[in-house]
C-alpha positions as CSV (number, residue, x, y, z in Angstrom):
1,M,15.3,43.1,63.5
2,A,16.4,45.3,60.6
3,P,13.7,46.0,57.9
4,P,13.9,44.1,54.7
5,L,15.9,45.5,51.8
6,E,13.6,47.1,49.2
7,I,14.7,46.3,45.6
8,S,13.3,47.5,42.3
9,I,14.4,47.9,38.7
10,P,12.6,51.1,37.6
11,S,14.5,51.7,34.4
12,T,17.1,50.4,31.9
13,I,19.8,52.2,29.8
14,L,22.0,51.2,26.9
15,S,25.8,51.0,27.4
16,S,27.8,53.8,26.0
17,D,31.2,52.0,25.7
18,P,32.3,52.5,22.1
19,S,34.8,49.6,22.3
20,Q,32.0,47.0,22.9
21,K,28.8,46.1,21.3
22,P,25.8,47.8,22.9
23,Y,24.0,46.0,25.6
24,T,21.3,46.7,28.2
25,L,22.1,47.8,31.7
26,Y,19.4,47.4,34.4
27,N,19.3,50.1,37.1
28,I,18.8,48.2,40.4
29,T,17.5,50.6,43.0
30,L,18.2,49.6,46.6
31,R,16.4,51.5,49.4
32,L,17.9,51.3,52.8
33,P,16.4,52.9,56.0
34,L,18.1,56.2,55.4
35,R,19.7,56.0,52.0
36,T,19.1,54.9,48.4
37,F,21.6,53.9,45.8
38,V,21.7,52.3,42.4
39,V,23.7,49.4,41.0
40,Q,23.9,48.8,37.3
41,K,24.1,45.2,36.0
42,R,23.7,43.4,32.7
43,Y,21.9,40.1,32.0
44,S,25.1,38.1,32.1
45,D,25.7,39.3,35.6
46,F,22.3,38.0,36.7
47,S,23.1,34.6,35.0
48,T,26.4,34.4,36.9
49,L,24.6,35.3,40.2
50,H,22.1,32.6,39.6
51,T,24.7,30.0,38.9
52,A,26.8,31.0,42.0
53,L,23.7,31.0,44.3
54,T,22.6,27.6,43.1
55,S,26.2,26.2,43.7
56,T,26.6,27.8,47.1
57,V,23.2,26.9,48.6
58,S,22.9,23.6,46.6
59,S,19.4,24.8,45.7
60,P,18.1,27.2,43.1
61,P,16.5,30.5,44.2
62,P,12.8,30.6,44.9
63,A,12.0,32.4,41.6
64,P,13.3,31.4,38.2
65,L,15.7,33.5,36.2
66,P,14.2,34.9,33.0
67,G,15.4,32.9,30.0
68,K,17.8,34.2,27.4
69,S,16.3,35.0,24.0
70,W,18.2,33.6,21.0
71,F,16.2,35.2,18.2
72,S,15.8,38.8,19.4
73,S,17.9,41.3,21.5
74,T,16.9,43.8,24.2
75,V,18.9,46.4,22.3
76,K,16.4,46.4,19.5
77,S,13.2,45.2,21.2
78,E,11.6,47.4,23.8
79,E,8.9,44.8,24.6
80,L,11.6,42.2,25.4
81,T,13.5,44.7,27.5
82,E,10.4,45.5,29.5
83,T,9.5,41.8,30.0
84,R,13.0,40.9,31.1
85,R,13.1,43.9,33.5
86,K,9.9,42.8,35.2
87,G,11.2,39.2,35.4
88,L,14.5,40.2,36.9
89,E,12.8,42.5,39.4
90,E,10.6,39.6,40.6
91,Y,13.7,37.4,40.7
92,L,15.5,39.8,43.1
93,R,12.5,40.5,45.2
94,A,11.8,36.8,45.7
95,I,15.3,36.4,47.2
96,A,15.3,39.6,49.2
97,E,11.7,39.3,50.7
98,G,11.2,35.5,50.8
99,P,11.0,33.7,54.2
100,D,14.1,31.6,53.3
101,R,17.2,33.6,54.1
102,R,19.8,31.2,52.8
103,W,20.4,32.9,49.4
104,R,20.5,36.5,50.7
105,E,22.9,35.7,53.5
106,T,25.6,34.5,51.1
107,S,28.6,36.7,50.2
108,V,27.7,36.2,46.5
109,W,24.4,38.0,47.0
110,R,25.9,40.9,49.0
111,G,28.8,41.3,46.5
112,F,26.3,41.4,43.6
113,L,24.4,44.3,45.2
114,N,27.6,46.0,46.6
115,L,26.3,45.6,50.2
116,P,28.5,45.5,53.2
117,S,29.5,42.3,54.9
118,S,27.4,43.1,58.1
119,S,23.7,43.2,58.1
120,G,23.3,46.3,60.3
121,G,21.0,49.0,59.1
122,S,22.5,52.0,60.9
123,A,22.7,55.4,59.4
124,S,26.5,55.4,59.2
125,S,26.5,52.1,57.2
126,A,23.9,53.3,54.9
127,R,25.9,56.4,54.3
128,N,29.0,54.4,53.6
129,E,27.1,52.2,51.1
130,L,26.0,55.2,49.2
131,V,29.4,56.7,49.0
132,A,31.0,53.4,48.2
133,A,28.6,52.8,45.4
134,R,29.3,56.2,43.9
135,N,33.0,55.6,44.1
136,R,32.7,52.3,42.4
137,G,30.9,53.9,39.5
138,S,27.3,53.4,40.3
139,L,26.7,57.1,40.7
140,G,30.0,58.5,39.3
141,G,31.3,57.1,36.1
142,Q,30.1,59.0,33.1
143,A,28.2,62.2,33.4
144,G,25.2,61.0,31.3
145,Q,24.7,57.9,33.5
146,A,25.0,59.9,36.7
147,G,22.3,62.3,35.3
148,Q,20.0,59.4,34.5
149,V,20.4,57.9,37.9
150,A,19.6,61.3,39.5
151,G,16.6,61.6,37.3
152,D,14.7,59.3,39.7
153,P,12.7,61.6,42.1
154,G,13.5,59.5,45.2
155,I,17.2,59.2,44.4
156,W,17.2,63.0,43.7
157,L,16.1,63.8,47.2
158,D,18.6,61.4,48.7
159,L,21.4,63.1,46.7
160,H,20.2,66.5,47.7
161,R,20.3,65.4,51.4
162,E,23.8,64.1,50.9
163,M,24.8,67.5,49.3
164,K,23.4,69.5,52.2
165,G,25.3,67.3,54.5
166,Q,28.5,68.0,52.7
167,L,27.9,71.7,52.8
168,H,27.1,71.5,56.5
169,D,30.4,69.6,57.1
170,A,32.3,72.2,55.1
171,R,30.8,75.0,57.2
172,L,31.8,73.2,60.4
173,F,35.4,72.6,59.1
174,L,35.7,76.3,58.2
175,G,34.6,77.3,61.7
176,K,37.2,74.9,63.1
177,R,39.9,76.4,60.9
178,D,39.0,79.9,62.0
179,G,39.3,78.9,65.6
180,A,42.4,76.7,65.3
181,G,45.5,77.8,67.1
182,T,48.1,75.9,65.1
183,A,49.1,75.9,61.5
184,Q,48.6,72.2,61.2
185,G,45.1,72.4,62.6
186,Q,44.2,75.2,60.2
187,H,45.6,73.2,57.3
188,E,43.7,70.0,58.2
189,A,40.4,71.8,58.7
190,G,40.9,73.8,55.5
191,A,41.7,70.6,53.5
192,N,38.6,68.9,54.9
193,A,36.4,71.9,54.1
194,K,37.7,72.0,50.5
195,R,37.1,68.3,50.1
196,C,33.5,68.6,51.2
197,L,33.0,71.6,48.9
198,V,34.4,69.7,45.9
199,K,32.1,66.7,46.6
200,A,29.1,69.0,47.1
201,S,29.9,70.6,43.7
202,G,30.0,67.2,42.0
203,I,26.6,66.2,43.5
204,L,25.1,69.5,42.6
205,G,26.0,68.9,39.0
206,N,24.4,65.5,39.1
207,L,21.3,67.1,40.6
208,E,21.0,69.7,37.9
209,E,21.3,67.0,35.2
210,G,18.7,64.9,36.9
211,L,16.3,67.8,37.3
212,K,16.8,68.6,33.6
213,I,15.9,65.0,32.7
214,M,12.8,65.2,34.9
215,S,11.8,68.5,33.3
216,E,12.1,67.2,29.8
217,G,10.0,64.1,30.8
218,E,7.3,66.4,32.2
219,K,7.3,68.5,29.0
220,R,7.0,65.4,26.8
221,G,4.4,63.8,29.1
222,T,6.6,60.7,29.7
223,A,7.2,61.2,33.4
224,G,4.9,58.3,34.3
225,V,3.1,57.7,37.6
226,G,6.0,58.9,39.8
227,G,6.6,62.0,37.7
228,L,6.7,65.4,39.2
229,G,4.5,68.3,38.5
230,A,5.5,71.8,37.5
231,G,5.2,73.1,41.0
232,E,7.5,70.4,42.5
233,L,10.0,71.0,39.7
234,R,10.0,74.7,40.4
235,R,10.5,74.0,44.2
236,R,13.5,71.8,43.4
237,R,15.0,74.4,41.1
238,D,14.7,76.9,44.1
239,L,16.5,74.3,46.3
240,L,19.4,74.0,43.8
241,G,19.6,77.8,43.5
242,S,19.9,78.2,47.3
243,A,22.4,75.4,47.5
244,R,24.5,77.0,44.7
245,V,24.4,80.3,46.6
246,E,25.5,78.5,49.8
247,R,28.3,76.7,48.1
248,D,29.6,79.9,46.5
249,G,29.5,81.7,49.8
250,L,31.5,78.9,51.5
251,E,34.1,79.0,48.7
252,K,34.5,82.7,49.2
253,L,34.8,82.2,52.9
254,A,37.5,79.5,52.4
255,V,39.5,81.9,50.1
256,S,39.2,84.8,52.6
257,L,40.4,82.6,55.5
258,A,43.3,81.4,53.4
259,V,44.2,85.0,52.5
260,K,43.9,86.0,56.2
261,S,46.2,83.1,57.2
262,Q,48.8,84.1,54.7
263,S,48.7,87.7,55.8
264,S,49.1,86.6,59.4
265,S,52.0,84.4,58.6
266,T,53.6,87.3,56.6
267,N,53.3,89.7,59.5
268,L,54.7,87.1,61.9
269,N,57.7,86.5,59.6
270,S,58.3,90.2,59.2
271,S,58.4,90.7,63.0
272,G,61.1,88.0,63.3
273,G,59.0,85.4,65.0
274,G,58.6,83.0,62.1
275,A,60.9,80.4,60.8
276,A,60.3,81.0,57.0
277,A,63.1,82.9,55.3
278,T,62.3,86.0,53.2
279,Q,63.7,86.8,49.8
280,Q,66.1,89.3,51.4
281,D,67.4,86.7,53.8
282,K,68.0,84.3,50.9
283,S,69.8,87.0,48.9
284,A,72.0,87.9,51.9
285,L,72.8,84.2,52.5
286,F,73.4,83.1,48.9
287,G,74.3,86.3,47.2
288,P,72.4,88.5,44.8
289,S,73.7,86.5,41.8
290,V,71.8,83.3,42.8
291,S,68.3,83.5,41.2
292,R,66.0,81.2,39.4
293,P,67.0,80.6,35.8
294,P,64.7,82.2,33.2
295,G,62.4,80.1,31.2
296,R,60.8,76.8,31.9
297,V,62.5,74.5,34.4
298,L,61.8,70.8,33.9
299,G,60.7,69.1,37.1
300,A,60.0,72.4,38.9
301,P,56.8,72.3,41.1
302,I,53.8,74.2,39.8
303,P,53.0,77.2,42.1
304,E,50.0,76.6,44.4
305,T,46.9,78.8,44.4
306,D,44.4,79.6,47.2
307,K,42.0,76.9,45.9
308,T,44.6,74.1,45.5
309,R,46.8,74.8,48.5
310,E,44.7,72.8,51.0
311,L,43.6,70.0,48.7
312,D,44.9,66.5,48.4
313,N,45.4,64.7,45.1
314,E,41.8,63.5,44.9
315,G,40.5,67.0,45.7
316,V,42.7,68.6,43.1
317,L,41.4,66.1,40.5
318,M,37.8,66.8,41.3
319,L,38.4,70.5,41.3
320,Q,40.1,70.2,37.9
321,K,37.1,68.3,36.5
322,Q,34.8,70.9,37.9
323,L,36.8,73.7,36.3
324,M,36.9,71.9,33.0
325,Q,33.1,71.6,33.1
326,D,32.8,75.3,33.8
327,Q,35.2,76.1,31.0
328,D,33.1,73.9,28.6
329,V,30.0,75.9,29.6
330,D,31.9,79.2,29.0
331,V,33.1,77.9,25.6
332,D,29.5,77.0,24.7
333,E,28.3,80.5,25.6
334,L,31.2,82.1,23.7
335,A,30.3,79.9,20.6
336,K,26.7,81.2,20.9
337,I,28.0,84.8,21.0
338,V,30.3,84.2,18.0
339,R,27.4,82.7,16.0
340,R,25.2,85.7,16.8
341,Q,28.0,88.0,15.7
342,K,28.4,86.0,12.5
343,E,24.7,86.3,11.7
344,M,24.8,90.1,12.4
345,G,27.8,90.4,10.1
346,L,26.1,88.5,7.3
347,A,23.0,90.7,7.8
348,I,25.1,93.9,7.6
349,H,26.9,92.5,4.5
350,G,23.5,92.0,2.8
351,E,22.4,95.5,3.8
352,L,25.6,97.0,2.4
353,E,25.2,95.2,-0.9
354,L,21.6,96.5,-1.2
355,Q,22.7,100.0,-0.4
356,N,25.5,99.8,-3.0
357,E,23.0,98.6,-5.6
358,M,20.8,101.5,-4.9
359,L,23.7,104.0,-5.1
360,R,24.7,102.5,-8.5
361,R,21.2,103.0,-9.8
362,V,21.2,106.6,-8.5
363,D,24.5,107.1,-10.2
364,D,23.2,105.8,-13.5
365,T,20.1,108.0,-13.2
366,V,22.3,111.0,-12.5
367,G,24.4,110.3,-15.6
368,R,21.3,110.1,-17.8
369,V,19.9,113.3,-16.4
370,K,23.2,115.0,-16.9
371,G,23.2,113.9,-20.6
372,K,19.7,115.3,-21.2
373,I,20.7,118.6,-19.5
374,D,23.7,118.9,-21.8
375,V,21.5,118.3,-24.9
376,A,19.0,120.9,-23.7
377,R,21.8,123.5,-23.1
378,K,23.1,123.0,-26.7
379,R,19.6,123.5,-28.1
380,A,19.1,126.6,-26.0
381,A,22.5,128.0,-27.3
382,K,21.4,127.4,-30.9
383,I,18.1,129.2,-30.4
384,S,19.8,132.2,-28.7
């Protein structure tokens, strides 16, 4: 028999959608035998679940749903938010851990928690649940929410394990590409390796954001009972540093293998054994006057690079997001440098104004002394 599902609601956040009024989202943490993932729901989703369960089973769940408050809002009242969080957590646990299985065996319950249709607890299904939850927005979505989700110490370790698995898969795919004997095999292995590296980079960014949130909580003293100490935070920083080095090494290895494959195909074509036509062959066939028109050509394909040649559309999109994040970091660093240069320029300007004022005073003093010397010379001339 599979172990019961562990459910908790450790924290809440406010929605960040500017097109709607702010409301409270409850982070439902589901712990499976090998994986943990988070589902975010608002109070109206719980109310819909309660109505659907009562209608499906023809009996209300074992625990009552916390009532709706008409005179105060969880957005403005932290006490009401905490009370409702505890009540919703007891409500879910009563269904998940109670002896009566009627409510948790319904499709409404499994759809509410994004659980698969089968009740198996194997490692592969747990892995698929975590990936599916991230793809549906539970761990993806906006960067701030992903960082808050990764701020939980237990979820952080699960994400780190997932990232190490992606790096391990990327290393295996690169090894398969190096040993593949056909171009199609090399392309498929390289594309899979690139996809794993892009996913690992995304998870690494979430881990860094989550570790930053945990560090700030430790500095403010608001980490709570499950908070991490300075030693554990330092150990996790070292883990991210080694993972970052491993990822960079695998990316360099992927680029070097791509360059090696290109050079091999070029040598094969130059020896006459390849099917690809060279530029000289094209000129001999179509004539020297046939060339690409200058300027921009509408609809012309964008030239591929070593990083994008083996990626599919999803991989290119994730790579583009990662590059944009790196560019944002570079822009922030450049802005800091510009601000420092501006401060140095203002300081130099103030120093130059001070030096000019001192030179003006010296010039005035020299003028007065010169006038006195001229008067003294006239008097000396009269005496002589």
